[in-house]
N, C-alpha and C positions, 0 to 999 in steps of 0.2 A: 196297410202302412202309407204314411206322407214320407216321402224322401223326397231332399235336394241336392242339388250339385250347382256348384260354383265354378263359373266359366265369363268368358268373355263373348259368345254367342250361342243362341238357343240351339239346345240340343235334342231335335224331337227323335229321333231315332239313334239312341248310343250302340255303341260297337265296340270291338274288342281292340280294332287294327290302330286305334291312335291313342292306346294305354301305353303308359311306360313301364319301362322294365324296372328290376329291383326296386320295387317300394314297400312300403311296411306290410302289405298282404298278397305283395307281388301283382301282375298284371291284370287290370281290369276297370271295372267303371266302378269310381268311387263317389259313394253319396254318403249324407249325413240327416238324421232325422231330426237336426237341430237347425230350425233357419238359420240363427245368426253366424253359424259354424260357414255355412254354406257362405255368406254375406263376407264373411271374414277371408274365405276361399277365394273369392273375386279380387282381395287389395293387391296381390300379386298382378294381375291382369291391368288393375287401373295404373298400376304404379308402370306399367310400361305405356303408357296411354291407349288403352284400349279400354270399352267397355266392360264393365262390370255385370253380368247375367247371373241370376239365380233360376234354374230351373226345377219345377215340380211336378212329381213322379209319384204315383200309385204303386207301392209292390202288394200284390195278389200275397194275401195269406199264405196262399197252399203253397208257396215257392219253401216255406218253413219245413212242411211234411212232406213234398216230394222233392227234393233236393237234398246233397248233401252240405250240410251247414257247419262253420266252425264259430263257433262264439266264444269271447272273454270277458269274463264279466267285471274284472278286475284285472289290473295291471298285477303281473306273475310271473314268475321264471317261464312258466309254458308259452306267454305273450311274447316276451322278448327273445328266445329262444326262435320262436316263428317269424318273427320280423327281421333277425338276423340273418336266418336261413332265405328269407325270402330278400332282403337287400344284397345278400352276394351268389345271389342268379341260383340258389341251389334247392327251391322249391320244388318238388317233386309230386308232391301233394295233389290231392284230384278233388279239392273242396269246388262246390258251386257259389258259393256266398262265404264269407270272413267277415266278421264284424268282432268290433273291441274298440279300446281307446286310442288316440293317436297322441303317436310320437311327438315331443314339442319340436320347436325348431332348431335344437341344437341338439338333432340326433345325429349327424354326422359326426362331431366332434366327440361325443360318448361314446359312439359305435368305434370309433376309430382306438380311443384308448382305452377302450374292453379288448380288443381285437390285438393290440399291442400290449397287451396283458397289464396295463398299469393302471387300472379301477379293478376290483371286482362286480361280478355280476348283482350285486345287491346293491354297490353303488351304482351302476350303470341305470337301473331300476330306478332308483331316486332321482336321477336326474332328469330321466326322460317320462316322468309324469307332467302331467299338467295340473294346475291348482283349479282350473275352469272347469266344470261337466266338456265332455267332448265324446264323440262317437262319429267311427267312420265307417261304411258299411259295403263292402268290395264285393261287385256282381264279378265273379272269374270266367264266369262262361256263358257262351249261346242260351243255353236252357238256361242261364238264372235271367239273362234278359228279357227271355220272353214273358217272364211274369210280373214286369216292369213298364209301367203306360204312363206316357206322357201326358201331361196336364198343362202346365201354359210355363210361362217364362216372364222376367219382369228384368228390367234394370234397374242397379241398386246405385 
């Protein structure tokens, strides 16, 4: 499977030390199978005056049979619950790879409204959905990163 990562520099050897805490699927190296989405991820770096670099990787298919994988095929209550658990910093699961949709840019406001009891879970889900197809694949362990192979980088 071909995966992409949007950054401000080439990342030939991804690691978990530079990963942020409390994001959608927890700490990990975030990729997508959609090139256009990786380009969009570069835009935040470009707004800061940095380069936009899309890195291309191959993920060995054996990763999905040899590792512990959680996949969300749709936006669901389970998807939202997992994101909320990760964003709260309470994720204790041992998944190597987690994949599913991306919560949109209004996620912080929506999550706050939900946490404060001002909107129901169904309304939070509705607000978090993207209209465009999107996907994020988070490699959360060193074991998962062993299946990821760097191919190339290009400035966008």
